[in-house]
C-alpha positions in Angstrom: 62.7 -47.7 89.4 62.2 -46.8 93.0 59.3 -48.5 94.8 57.1 -45.4 95.0 57.3 -44.6 91.3 56.6 -48.3 90.5 53.5 -48.1 92.7 52.3 -44.9 91.1 52.8 -46.4 87.6 51.0 -49.6 88.5 48.0 -47.7 89.9 47.8 -45.5 86.8 48.0 -48.7 84.6 45.2 -50.3 86.5 43.0 -47.2 86.3 43.6 -46.9 82.5 42.9 -50.6 82.0 39.6 -50.4 84.0 38.6 -47.1 82.7 35.5 -46.5 80.5 37.3 -47.4 77.3 37.9 -51.0 78.5 34.3 -51.5 79.5 32.3 -53.5 77.1 30.2 -51.2 75.1 26.7 -52.4 74.3 26.2 -52.1 70.6 23.0 -50.6 69.0 21.3 -54.1 68.8 22.2 -54.7 72.5 20.6 -51.4 73.6 17.6 -52.3 71.3 17.1 -55.6 73.1 17.0 -53.9 76.5 14.5 -51.4 75.1 12.4 -54.0 73.5 12.2 -55.9 76.8 11.0 -52.7 78.5 8.6 -51.3 75.9 7.6 -54.1 73.6 7.6 -57.4 75.5 4.1 -56.8 77.0 2.7 -57.6 73.5 5.6 -59.1 71.4 7.8 -62.0 71.7 11.1 -60.1 71.6 13.6 -62.9 72.0 14.5 -65.0 69.0 13.7 -68.3 70.7 10.2 -67.2 71.8 7.6 -68.8 69.7 4.4 -67.0 70.9 3.8 -63.4 71.7 1.9 -62.5 74.9 -0.6 -60.8 72.6 -1.7 -63.3 70.0 -2.3 -60.5 67.5 1.3 -59.2 67.8 3.9 -60.9 65.7 7.1 -62.0 67.3 10.1 -59.9 66.5 11.7 -62.9 64.9 8.7 -63.2 62.5 9.0 -59.5 61.7 12.7 -59.7 61.1 12.2 -62.7 58.8 9.5 -61.0 56.6 10.8 -60.8 53.0 12.0 -57.3 52.2 12.2 -56.3 55.9 14.8 -53.6 56.3 15.6 -50.6 58.6 13.5 -48.2 56.5 10.5 -50.5 56.6 10.7 -51.1 60.3 11.2 -47.3 61.0 8.0 -46.6 58.9 6.1 -49.3 60.8 7.2 -47.9 64.1 6.0 -44.4 63.1 2.7 -45.4 61.7 -0.4 -45.8 63.9 -1.8 -49.4 63.9 -5.3 -50.3 65.1 -3.9 -53.0 67.4 -0.6 -51.2 68.4 -0.6 -48.5 71.0 1.0 -45.2 70.0 4.5 -45.3 71.6 6.7 -42.3 71.7 10.2 -43.5 71.2 13.1 -41.2 70.8 14.9 -41.5 67.4 18.0 -43.1 68.8 16.0 -45.7 70.8 13.9 -46.4 67.7 17.2 -47.0 65.7 18.4 -49.3 68.5 15.1 -51.3 68.4 15.3 -51.6 64.7 18.9 -52.8 64.8 17.8 -55.4 67.4 14.9 -56.6 65.3 17.1 -56.9 62.2 19.7 -58.8 64.2 17.2 -61.5 64.7 17.2 -62.5 61.0 
């Protein structure tokens, strides 16, 4: 193979290898963790290893995840129901699904 064709093939190979398909995709729980840090961490302990929430009335996400019977449907219902001690957050449905996936990953 002539040198020029080899160089073009090598460049194409590198571009394909570094393209978007090879970048590590953040899964739903990973996106949920980022969102939880942004939207929920003011009140809740959002990391599994955190023992105490900043707001003592707010349960940690690990406690929520460990609640018997906790599942995606229950968490979605909780996020869509007003609570006296929780501000009304407007969260897009896909973001809510990601946060739910993150919380459930803490079991």
